[in-house]
C-alpha positions in Angstrom: 0.0 0.0 0.0 2.8 2.4 0.9 4.5 1.5 -2.4 1.3 2.3 -4.3 0.9 5.6 -2.5 4.6 6.5 -3.2 4.1 5.7 -6.9 0.9 7.7 -7.1 2.6 10.7 -5.4 5.4 10.6 -8.0 2.9 10.4 -10.9 0.9 13.3 -9.4 4.0 15.4 -9.2 4.8 14.5 -12.8 1.3 15.4 -14.0 1.3 18.8 -12.3 4.9 19.5 -13.5 3.6 18.8 -17.0 0.8 21.2 -16.6 3.1 23.8 -15.1 5.6 23.6 -18.0 2.7 24.3 -20.4 1.1 27.1 -18.4 4.4 28.9 -17.8 5.3 28.9 -21.4 2.1 30.2 -23.1 -0.1 27.1 -23.8 -3.8 27.6 -23.7 -5.7 26.2 -20.6 -7.5 23.4 -22.6 -4.1 22.0 -23.7 -2.7 22.2 -20.2 -5.7 20.2 -18.8 -5.7 17.7 -21.7 -2.0 16.8 -21.6 -1.8 16.6 -17.8 -4.8 14.2 -17.9 -3.4 12.1 -20.7 0.0 11.8 -18.9 -1.7 10.6 -15.7 -3.8 8.0 -17.5 -0.8 6.8 -19.5 1.1 6.3 -16.3 -1.7 4.2 -14.8 -4.0 6.6 -13.0 -7.8 6.0 -13.1 -8.6 9.7 -13.4 -6.9 13.1 -13.3 -8.7 16.2 -12.4 -7.2 19.7 -12.6 -8.2 23.3 -11.9 -6.3 26.0 -13.7 -6.0 29.7 -13.0 -3.7 32.4 -14.2 -1.3 32.1 -11.3 -1.7 28.5 -10.0 -2.7 25.0 -10.9 -4.4 22.4 -8.7 -4.3 18.8 -9.8 -5.7 15.6 -8.3 -5.0 12.0 -9.3 -7.3 9.1 -8.5 -6.2 5.5 -8.3 -8.3 2.7 -6.8 -10.3 5.2 -4.9 -7.3 7.0 -3.4 -7.0 10.7 -4.2 -3.8 12.7 -4.0 -3.9 16.5 -4.6 -1.0 18.9 -5.4 -0.9 22.6 -5.9 1.8 24.7 -7.7 2.2 28.4 -8.1 2.5 29.6 -11.7 5.1 32.2 -12.7 5.2 33.5 -16.3 8.5 32.5 -18.1 7.6 33.9 -21.5 6.1 32.3 -24.6 8.2 29.3 -25.7 6.6 26.8 -28.1 9.7 24.7 -28.0 8.9 23.7 -24.4 5.2 23.0 -25.2 6.3 20.8 -28.1 8.8 18.9 -26.0 6.1 18.2 -23.3 3.7 17.0 -26.0 6.3 14.5 -27.4 6.9 13.1 -23.9 3.2 12.6 -23.3 2.7 10.9 -26.6 5.7 8.6 -26.0 4.2 7.7 -22.5 0.9 6.9 -24.1 2.6 4.5 -26.5 4.3 2.8 -23.5 7.8 3.9 -24.8 8.4 5.7 -21.5 7.6 4.8 -17.9 7.3 7.3 -15.0 11.1 7.2 -14.4 11.8 8.1 -18.0 9.2 10.9 -18.0 10.8 12.3 -14.8 14.2 12.2 -16.4 13.1 13.9 -19.6 11.3 16.6 -17.7 14.5 17.4 -15.8 16.3 17.9 -19.2 13.8 20.3 -20.8 15.5 23.6 -21.5 13.7 26.5 -23.2 15.1 27.3 -26.7 16.6 30.8 -26.7 17.6 32.5 -29.9 20.7 34.8 -29.8 19.8 38.4 -28.9 21.3 39.9 -32.1 19.1 37.5 -34.2 16.0 38.6 -32.4 16.8 42.3 -32.8 17.5 41.8 -36.5 14.3 39.7 -37.2 12.0 42.0 -35.2 13.5 45.0 -37.0 12.9 43.4 -40.4 9.4 42.2 -39.6 8.3 45.7 -38.6 10.0 47.2 -41.6 8.1 44.8 -43.9 4.8 45.8 -42.3 5.7 49.4 -43.0 6.3 48.6 -46.7 3.1 46.6 -47.0 1.2 49.6 -45.6 2.6 51.9 -48.3 5.2 53.4 -45.9 7.9 53.3 -48.6 11.5 52.0 -48.4 12.6 55.2 -46.6 9.9 54.5 -44.0 11.0 50.9 -43.8 14.5 52.1 -43.0 13.3 54.3 -40.2 11.0 51.5 -38.8 13.9 49.0 -38.9 16.2 51.3 -36.9 13.5 52.3 -34.4 12.1 48.8 -33.8 15.6 47.2 -33.6 16.8 49.7 -31.0 13.5 49.3 -29.1 13.8 45.5 -29.1 17.3 45.7 -27.7 16.0 48.0 -24.9 13.2 45.6 -24.2 15.7 42.7 -23.9 17.9 44.7 -21.6 14.9 45.6 -19.4 13.7 42.0 -19.4 17.1 40.7 -18.4 17.0 43.1 -15.4 13.6 41.7 -14.4 11.8 44.9 -15.1 8.0 44.8 -14.5 6.3 44.0 -17.9 4.1 47.1 -17.9 7.0 49.4 -17.3 9.1 47.5 -19.8 6.4 48.0 -22.5 6.0 51.6 -21.7 9.7 52.4 -21.9 10.1 50.4 -25.1 7.2 52.2 -26.8 8.7 55.5 -25.7 12.1 54.6 -27.2 10.6 53.3 -30.5 8.4 56.4 -31.0 11.2 58.7 -30.0 13.7 57.2 -32.5 11.2 57.0 -35.4 9.7 60.4 -34.7 13.1 62.2 -34.5 14.3 60.5 -37.7 11.1 61.7 -39.5 12.1 65.3 -38.5 15.3 65.1 -40.6 15.2 66.9 -43.9 16.1 63.6 -45.7 12.9 62.0 -44.5 10.6 65.1 -44.6 8.3 63.4 -47.1 8.3 60.0 -45.5 4.9 58.6 -44.4 4.2 58.6 -40.6 3.3 54.9 -41.0 6.9 54.3 -40.1 6.2 55.6 -36.6 3.2 53.3 -36.1 5.0 50.3 -37.5 8.0 50.7 -35.1 5.9 49.7 -32.0 4.4 46.6 -33.6 6.8 44.4 -31.6 4.8 45.3 -28.5 1.4 44.0 -29.8 0.4 41.2 -27.3 -1.1 39.0 -30.0 -0.4 35.6 -28.4 -1.9 36.4 -25.0 -5.0 37.8 -26.7 -5.4 34.7 -28.9 -5.0 32.5 -25.8 -7.5 34.6 -23.9 -10.2 34.2 -26.6 -9.4 30.5 -27.0 -9.7 30.0 -23.2 -13.1 31.7 -23.0 -14.5 29.9 -26.0 -13.4 26.5 -24.4 -15.0 27.2 -21.0 -12.0 28.5 -19.1 -13.6 31.9 -18.4 -11.6 33.0 -15.4 -8.2 32.2 -17.0 -9.3 33.8 -20.3 -10.4 37.0 -18.6 -7.1 37.1 -16.6 -5.1 36.8 -19.7 -7.2 39.4 -21.5 -6.7 41.8 -18.6 -2.9 41.3 -18.7 -2.8 41.8 -22.5 -5.0 45.0 -22.1 -2.6 46.4 -19.4 0.4 45.8 -21.7 -1.5 47.6 -24.5 -2.3 50.5 -22.2 1.4 50.7 -21.1 2.4 50.8 -24.8 -0.1 53.6 -25.5 1.2 55.6 -22.5 4.8 55.3 -23.8 3.8 56.4 -27.3 1.8 59.4 -26.0 4.7 60.4 -23.6 7.1 60.5 -26.6 4.7 62.4 -28.8 4.1 65.0 -26.1 7.7 65.3 -24.9 9.2 65.9 -28.4 6.2 67.5 -30.0 6.0 64.9 -32.7 3.3 64.7 -35.3 0.8 62.0 -34.9 0.4 58.8 -36.9 -2.3 60.2 -39.2 
């Protein structure tokens, strides 16, 4: 009996670790619930029940009428689909009996988030914002301004994130920097005829698209509380971005986006 309880306790810990990995790295609530349940069943549990919120996860496993419940606090570690994919692969392998609970525990301990080099992120974010400027008839001169402003803003965002700056403050300062750089470049005689679309495109790196998509998906799939919490966080980030843009426009007397 003690051996069975010890095994169930280990599997419960693995199930909630599975859910926590997914929740921390941007997976929607339905996927968190589904994969943690599938892992528990694959490892021999009769049933797995979970309750998910924006900052915690509670999970219960049931085996032969014995219930074990565990709770973990969730801390956001940034969107990383590499971790989500790795967890999915582990669950699928456990379902096909290719892994037992020891193998699952070992593989979980070796999961490391994939991080791209900083210079590559700065370059690709700058190029993506510049491409959006061109697509919206901002011209190649506008694309150059957008590239410079968004690349500098992305670098500032990375520095602030590395220093554990609060996300709302981070977004506000980054938006201020992007608007300042693009607005002051537009004042130069060389870019006097450049469209102000460049200024708007330079802050696109701050659009919280993924959290908003997850928020809508959660609410449509019945996880109303989690969806509303994610929606509120995304709205606060958008508000912080707007404050940063307005501060830059007001401080430097820049023309608007119109």
